[in-house]
Every structure is written in structure tokens, then in C-alpha cells.
C-alpha positions, 0 to 999 in steps of 0.5 A: 176580899182582893183575889190575891188573899183567898185560896182553896185547898181540898182535904180527903178525910176517911171516917168510912170506907178507908179501903176505897178512900186511899191516898191515891184518890185525891189526885184522880179526883184532882184530875177528874174535876181539873182542880188546879188546887192542893190536895191532901189525904188524912190517913186513917189510924191503924186498928 
């Protein structure tokens, strides 16, 4: 596959540990590992 047709993205999902897997964590992990890819965060449902 040509390099211009391939990409990465990271999505943080929260199944357990919602109190520590907060929406600020993806940006911290992105910086920690020097990843220049899009990051997203799946907000846990309330309740």
C-alpha cells in the first residue's frame, strides 16, 4: 500500500477506570510517546 494511503489514529476507550482515564490523558500519552497522530477520547456514559 502506498505511504500516502495509510494512516494511524488512537482512540482511548473507557470501560473501567473512568476516574483515571480522563479526557486529558490522550494528550499526555501523545506527548509521552512523541506520537504525531490524531488522538480521540470516548467519554463514558453517565450513570
